[in-house]
C-alpha positions, 0 to 999 in steps of 0.5 A: 526578937521577942520581949523580955516582958514575953520571955519573963512571961513564958519562964513564969508559966512553965514553973507554974505549968500554965500552958502557953499560946501560940505566940509564945510557943513560936517565942521560946522555939528559940531558947537555948540553956545557955541563953536563959542563964545569961540573959535570964538569971537562971541557973541551968536546972531551971533553964533546962526545966523551962526548955522541956515545957515548951517543948512539952507544949508544942508536942501537946499541940502537935498531937491535938490537931493531929486527933482532931483530923482523924 
């Protein structure tokens, strides 16, 4: 279970469009819109933005590692 401070930092990084660390990417795999709304006081639009940013960050690393192998 992630600490509340870790989740708050991930949310802030998502709003600022800052890259996430590997640990933060692992933490955000457990995010759902309802969890972000109820536990972290985001509205549905904000929660959706955070989840999309986490998904984008995970996909960027996967594509970078694939290119690196070429």
